[in-house]
VOPANU-869670 format. One record per residue: residue in one letter; z, y, x of N, C-alpha, C, CB in turn. Coordinates in steps of 0.001 Angstrom, whole numbers, plus 500000, padded with zeros to 6 digits. Atoms other than C-alpha are relative to their C-alpha. Glycine has a CB too. Layout:
<nodes>
AZYXZYXZYXZYX;...
</nodes>
This chain:
<nodes>
M500000498835500852500000500000500000500000501237500905501229499993499026;E500125498800499186498986503348501403500674501191499318498522500308500273;I499352498791500526500847506636500993498993500820499196500598500856501155;R501054499258500698497539508222499927499897499532498554498641499829500718;V500120500547501354497381505910496913501233500353499166499809498468500051;L498796499577500720500975506704495978499901501466499602501255499768500859;K500219498586500340500080510413496100499033500109498823499450500785501227;Y500932500021501125497176509644493774500752499673498709498865498972500246;F499232500405501180499546507890491371500892501142499513500855498758500315;L499130498879500378501969510831491429499208501135499363500755500519501222;A500845498949500574499148513287490736499589499650498572498752500221500869;V500381500441501340498008511244487739501192500106499053499465498552500033;A498795499914500833501571511019486405500312501457499664501206499344500716;K499711498573500212502029514779486829498996500634499040499986500754501339;E501057499386500811498695515763485261499829499325498640498687499958500753;E500147500807501214498883513049482559498525499786499641500732500670498828;S501438500182500206495135512657483025499367499610501330499337501298499425;I500694500421498783493007510797485544498948501039500385499344498608499805;S501035499004499710490211513359485236500585501263500620499243500355498727;K499366498790499459492519516326485828500566499746501390501114500491499063;A499451500332498688494236514576488726498889499894501037500792498687499934;A501131500117499078490877513767490305499522501388500421498842499204499350;E500409498632499697489959517433490092500978500655500979499903500829498707;V498975499439499117493261518498491704499915499388501396501398499773499410;L500064500721498720492839515867494429498652500148500710500282498531499770;N501349499837499456489182516788495004499328498669500326500048500857501243;I500696501276499900487969513220494497499356499723498646500976498837500423;T500645500301501274485794511664491819500916499173499103498680499259500233;Q499190500743500964487324510226488671499828498491500148499641500421498586;P500128501452499822485799506748489183500735499487501244498531499622500088;T499278500395498783487233506622492717501495499924499730499719500989501150;L498569499982500305490687507568491456500369498850499073500399501340499365;S499733501111500919490522505064488596500039498671500739498939499951498897;R500065501251499227489548502296491020501246499846500883498716499968500876;Q498805500050499148492405503160493391501235499632499179500217501355500708;L498857500310500862494893503041490504499962498551499525500027500943498795;M500119501409500410493559499702489275500358499073501164498562499695499496;D499655500801498818493818498327492825501505499998500237499274500535501245;L498541499916499835497421499559493045500705499119498970500482501469499867;E499415500852501044498255497889489719499818498521500339499362500311498629;N500242501394499609496674494657490956500891499591501170498524499797500370;E499154500294498845498560494838494246501449499785499584499913501130501023;L498612500105500467501875495345492431500159498970498884500491501357499516;K500005501002501085500899492808489742500731500494498754500640498698500482;T499412499416501206501991495175486980499171501187499548501463500427500247;K500699498855500568500526497786484693500896501225500191499653499769498477;L499226498790499724501654501274485760499765501097498974499667500518501372;L500378498922500906499839503476483262499490499452498676498941500887500641;V500563500303501305499097503331479571498923501040499777501093500012498848;R501127499089500161495672504830479177499744500224498515498731499446500702;G500218499652501403495148506663475901498531499973499645500575501369499696;K501388499886500468492034506975473829499415501291500555499917499974498430;R500715498817499524489466509651474633500781501275499653498578500055499387;N499319498709500152491065513100475111501498499879499695499337500788498904;K498560500181500174494578511650474860500638499886501378500315498736499128;K499302500089498727497126511941477625500408498560500259501229500925500020;L499472501320499656498142508860479492501466500162500357499200499348501181;H498589499935499627501724508011480261500380498762500803500896500129498744;L499531501099499168503731505740482500500404498816499138501175500447500874;Q499641501240500686504212502141481439501495499768500151499193498793500560;M498581500361499936507793501231480573500107498619500630500666500025498575;M499829501277499327508967498436482835501362499416499656499846500157501524;E498764500702500284511538495922481812500242498967501086499957499337498607;N499615500980498979513402493762484319499229500169501300499794498602499474;F500736499739498768511714495419487262500888499944501193499325501328499943;
</nodes>
């Protein structure tokens, strides 16, 4: 796990939007989405609940973590 990817995750959590976070981070939205999916796969858990179009996303509640 790289610190860069954790910074990406924090930006997404703060902005509550992958598109807005990508803009703040000066990277493309598909790149950011892929990095987040890779992080979720590495940790073997879902980190974000992605909303429908134009809806904010939020952090996944974790039980027994």
